[in-house]
N, C-alpha and C positions, 0 to 999 in steps of 0.2 A: 677869116674863118668864123663861122657862126655856130655855136653849139646850143642845142635846145634840150636841156637836161630834163625838163619836166615831162617831155615826151619820149625820153630815153633815145633820142636821135640826134644826129649831127648833120649839118649842111656844110659841105666843103666846096670851095671854089678852086680853080686851077691857079698855080703859082708860077712865077718866072724861074725860080731856082730855090734850092736849099743850100745854106752855107753856115759856117761858124764852127764852134767847138763845144761839145756837150759831154756830159756823163749820163749814164743810164742807171736805173735802179739796181739794187743788189740782186744777184742771181737767185732765181726761185728754187732751183734744185739744191743749191748749196745752202740756202737759208733753211730749207726743210731739214737737211741732214745735220747742219750745225746745231739746230735746235734739238733734234732727237738725241744726238750723242752727248750734248751738254746736259740735257735733263737726266740722262742715265749715268752720268759721270759722278764720281765722288768729289765733293767740293764745289767751288764756285767757278763759273765760266762767264766770259764777257763776249758778246757778239756785236761788232760794229757793222754798220751798213746792212743790217737785216732788212729784208724786203717786207714791209708792212702792207702787203697786198692781202686780199681777203683769203686766198688759199692758205697762205702761211699763218695768218692770224687765226683761222679756224683750227689749225693744228696746234698753235700756241695755246688756245683756249682749252683744247682737249687735255693738254698736259696740266693746265691749272686745275681742271676737274679731277685729274689723277693725283693731285696733292703737291705738285711741284711749285715752288715759290719762284715767280718770275716778275721782274719789275724793269722799268725803263729809267735810265739815269738822265741827267740834265742834257747830256750830249746826244741823247736819242739811242744809246746803245742798250742792248738787253743784258741784264745781270741775272744769271740763273744760279740758284742754289740747287745743285744736282741731288737727285734722290738716290742715285746708285741703281745698279741693275735690279736690286730686290726691294727698292724703297717706294715704288708706286703704290697708291692707295685705291681701294675700291671706289669707283665714282658713284655719285648720286645721279641716277638717270642715264640716258643714252649719251653716247659720244658722237657729236655732230661734226662732220668734216666738210660740210658745204659742197663745193664743186671740186674739191681737191682729191683727184685720184692718187696722187703721190702720197698725201697724208694718210688716206685710208689704207692703201696697199702696204706701205712701209710699216705703219703702226699695227697692222694685223699681225705682222711677224713678232713685234714686241709683246702685244697683248695676248697672243696665243700661249706665251710662257708664264703668264701671271697666275697667282693663286686666287684670283677672283674672276667672276664672270663679267663680260662686257658686251654691249650691243653697239655696233658701229653703223651710223646712218649718214645720209647725205641728201643733197637736193635732188630734184627730179632727173637732172642730167647725170649726176654721179650714180644714181640708182639704176640707170639704164646701161651702165658700162660693165664689161665682163669681169667677174671676180673668180671664176673657176680656175684661172691660171695661177692664182695664189692659193686657193683653197686646196687644190690637189696636192701640191708639194708640202704644204703645212700639215695636211692630214697624214701624209706619209711619215712626217716627223713626230707624229703622235698627238697633234693638236686636235681638240674637239671643236671644230668650226663648221658651221652650216650657213646657208644663205637662203633667200627666197627662191621661188621657182625661176629657173634659167640662170642660176648662179649669180644673182644680182643682190646688191645691198637692199636692206640691212644685212649685216653679218652678225651672227650670234656665236660668241666664243665662251666656252666654259673651261674651267681649270683643267690643265692637262700637263703631262710630262713631255718635254721636248727632247728628242733624240737626234744625234747628228745624221746627216743624209748625204748621199752623193746623187746629185740631180742633174740630168741633162735636159735643159729647157728647150722646148720646141720653138720658142721665139726669142729673138734678141731684145730683151726688155730690161731696162735698168730697174724698173719698179719690181718686177718679179725677182730678179737677182738680189736686189737689196732686201726685199721682204724675207727671203730665205736666209741670207747672211745675218740679218738682225735676229731672226729666230735662233740661228746657230750660236749666237753669243750666249744663249741660255742653255745650250746643250753641253754635255760632258764629253767632248771629243771634237773631231774635225768634220766640218760641213763643207762640201765641195759643190760648186755650181759651174756648169759649162753651158755655153751658148753657141748657136750656129755662126753668129758674128759678134764682134765685140760691141757691147752697148756702153752707154755713159758710165764712167768709172768714178764718179764723185764719192760714192759710198766707200770704195776701196781706198781712195786717197784720204778721206776723212778718218778712216780706221787707222791708216798709217800715221797720220798726224797725232792722233790720240794715243798711239803706242799699242794698239790692239794687234795681236798676232795674225796678220793676213798675208797670204801669198798669192801672187798673180803670175800666171803663165799663159800668155796668149789670150784665148777666150775662156780660160778656166780660172776661177777664183776660189780660194779655200780660206776658212777662218777657224781658229781653235777657240772654243767657247769656255766659259767657266771662270774667266778672269775679270777683274775690275779695272777701271781707268780713271785718271784724274782730270778735273776740269781744265780748260785751256782758254786762251784769248784767240779770237778769230775775227778777221775782217773779211766780209763777203765781197768778192769782186763784182764788177758790173756784169749783168746778164747778157750773154752773147745773143740769145734769141731776141731779147728786147732791142739790142743794138742793130740786129739784122733788118728791122723795119726801116730804120733811118739810113742804113747802108743801101737798101733797095731804092729808097726815095732819091738818094744822091746819084745812083747809077742810071736811073731812067729819066730824070729831069735835066734837060740840057743846061750846061753852064754851072752845074753844081759841084761843090767840093765841101766835104764835111769831115771833121776829125772827132772821133769818139774815144774818150780816155778811159783807161783802167778797166778794160773789158777782159772777161775770162776767155782764155784761149786754149782750153782743154781740148786736145786733139780728138776726143770722142764726141765733141760738140761742134766742131768747125768744118764739117763737110760742106756747108754752104759756101765757105771761102774757096774751097777747091773747085766747086761748080762755077762760081763767078769767074774765077781765073780761067777756067776752060772756055767760058763764054766770051772771054776777052775783056772782062771788067778790070778797071784800074783800081787796085787796092794795095796799100802799103802798110806794113806792120812795123812799128817802132817802139822803143822803150820796153823791150821784152824783159821780163823778170819773173820770179816765182814768189807767191804770197800764200803762206799757210798751205803749202803742198799743192797749189794750183798755179799754172802759168797764166800770166796776164800781160797786157800790152795796150798800146794805143793804135787805133785803126783809122787811116785816112782813105777816103773813098771819093772818086771823081766820076762825073758822068762819062759814059762809055758807049761805043757802038758794039752791040752784043750779037753773038752768033749762037745758033741752036746747039743743043747737046743731047746726048742720051744718058740717062741715069738708070743704073741697074739696081737690083735687089740688095746686093752687098753694100751699096753706098747708103742706103736709106737710114740705118740706125744712127748715123752721124749727122743727119739733117732732117729727121722726121718732123720736127716742129716748124722747119722753114720751107716745107713743100709748098704751102700756099704762096709764099713769097717767090719761090723759084718759078712757079707757074706764072706769076705776074711778070717776072723778068723775061720768061720765055715768050710772053705775048708781045714784048717790045723787041725781041731778037729776030734776026733774019733766019728763016727756015723753020723746020718742024722739030719740036722737042718732045721726047718721050720720057716720062718719069714712071718707071716700072717698079712693081713690088711694094705698092703703097696701100694695099687693102686694109692695113691696120688703121688708116685714117678714117675708116667708116665707124670706128669704135671710140672716137674721141668725144669732146664736148658736143660736137655735131657730126654728121656724116660729112667730113671735110672734102671728100672727093666730089660729092654732089654740090656742096656749098660753093667750092671753088669754081666748078664748071658752070653752074647756072648763073652765078653772080658776075663772073667775067664775061659770059655770053651777054648778059644784060648790058654790059659796057662795050659791046661791039666786037668781042674777041672770039676766035674759033678755038674752043676748048672742048675736047671729047672725053667724056667719062667712060672708061671701060671697067671690066670687072676688077682688075688689079692695077690699073694704071691711069695716067692722064696723058692725053696727046694734045699738044698746043701748037697751033700754026701761028707764027708770029707776024708782026707788022701788018695786021689787017686794018690799016688806017689808025688814026689817033684814037685813044680811048675816048669814049663819049660819056658825058654825065648821065646818070640814071638814078632811079630809085632802087636801092639794093638793101639787103638785110643780112644780119650777122648770124642768124639762127641761134642766138644766145651763146656764140662761140667767140671768145676774146681774140683769138688769132685771126679769125675770119674778119672780125670788125676792124682790126688794125691793118690788115692787108688791104681791105677796101678803102680805108682812109688814105693809105699811101697811093693807091691807084687813083683816087679822086684828085690828088694834087697834080696829076699828069693828064687829067681829062680836059676836054675842050669846053665843057659847060659845068655848071654846078652839079654836085652829087649829093643825094640824101641817103644817109645810112641809118637804118632803124636797128634798135637793140644794141646800142653801144655801152650800156651800163655794165655789161659783162667784162669790159676792159679792166675794171677795178679788181678782178680776181687775180690778175698777174702783173699789171703795169698801171697803177693809178695815175702816174705823172705823164702818161703817154701824150695826151693832147696838149698839156702845158709845155712839154719839150718841143712838140711839133710846132707850136706857135712861135717858139723862140728861134727857129731855124728857117722859117719860110720867108721868102720875099715875093711880094705880090706884083 
C-alpha cells in the first residue's frame, strides 16, 4: 500500500487476505458525550481512550474557549475539571466546530441555556447541513436561536430562558434528541422527546451513568432538569462504525479471518451485524460485558459467501453510518439488494447516495441511486481498480479503501485527508492486517 499524503490521495493495491487481531479507536459518539457531560459536571472526570480525531478535538477546543480546564495526563487520558451546569464562561470570538455535526447540534442545546451570547460556526461541509431540525424545538423551548438563510450554520444564540417541552420528532435522529435533552437539563421540569423509530441511545445511557434523572420507554425519552451531577471516570469503548470497515474487508476478501477487540455493541448501533447475518456472513461475538453502562465485546469475522437482502426504513437508524459498507457488501453478494429509506444520507458530509453509487459504478458495479434508496445488483464481476474520490467524506473514503483491497488492479482515491475527522489510525491499522 502506497500513501501519497502531499496530494491528499492514496494508491491501494489488491491484497490476498486480511488477518490478525486489532483494536479500533474510541467511539466518536461516546467520546463527544463523555466530554460534554464531564465538562458540565461538578468536580473532576477522567476519560480514557478518548478519540482524538478532529471532530472530537474541535468540540474539546470549544469547551476550552468556554473556560473549562482540560488536560491530558501521561497515559493519554483526559482530565477535566468540570465547570458545572452554570459555570461556562462567555467565549472570546466564535465557537468553531469544524466538520462535527454532533458537536454543533448537541452543544446548541447547552449554549441555548447560557447567560451569554454565542456564535457557532463550522467548515464548508458543516455549514451546508440542515440545522432547522434543532432550531425549531429549541425555539419552542424559549431559546433565542437563529441561523443563516436555509437554516444553515453559523448559528446565532442569545441569552434566553429554557422551558421544558414535549416534542414529537419527525425524524429518528440521536443528534436532535440529544440536543433537546441537553437543553432540558437547564429547564425547570420534565422534557420529553419521542421519535418514529429508536435512534442511538448513548446520551440516555450517559445520563444514567452520571445519575441524571432520565426515563426511557420505547421510542420516548424524558429528563428532569434543574439538578447537578458529579464527575466520573469513563473508558470509551472501540467505535463500532470504525470496526465495521475492517469487518467488511474480512467478509469480502477470500481466506480472511479477523478479530476486533473491545468494540461497543450498543444495540442501537449494531444494525450492520443483523444485516450481515441475514446475508450469510460469518460473525461471532465473544467476551461480552458491560463497561460504563455500554455493552462491549470482541468480534471475529471470516470471509463469507453473501446473499442479497432488502433493508427497510425502520432498520436505517441502527445502521445509518454503515450504509456505504452495506452497499459494498451487496455488490459482492448474489442477487439484488434494496436499501430503502436512506434519503437522510443526502445531508451528510457529502451526498452519500450519489457518492456511493457513482464511485462503485466507477469500480464496475451496478448501483442505482433512487430518490430514497439504493439498488445494488451484486456479483457484476470482480471489482476493478479505478480513480475514485471521497467528496471530502471520511466514510466514503474509508469504504473505497476497503473496496480497493478486493479490486483486481490498483485504485487511486483522492481526498483521503478527511479520514482524520473520525479515524486517524485507519490506514495504519489497515497496513497491519493486510497480506499481499
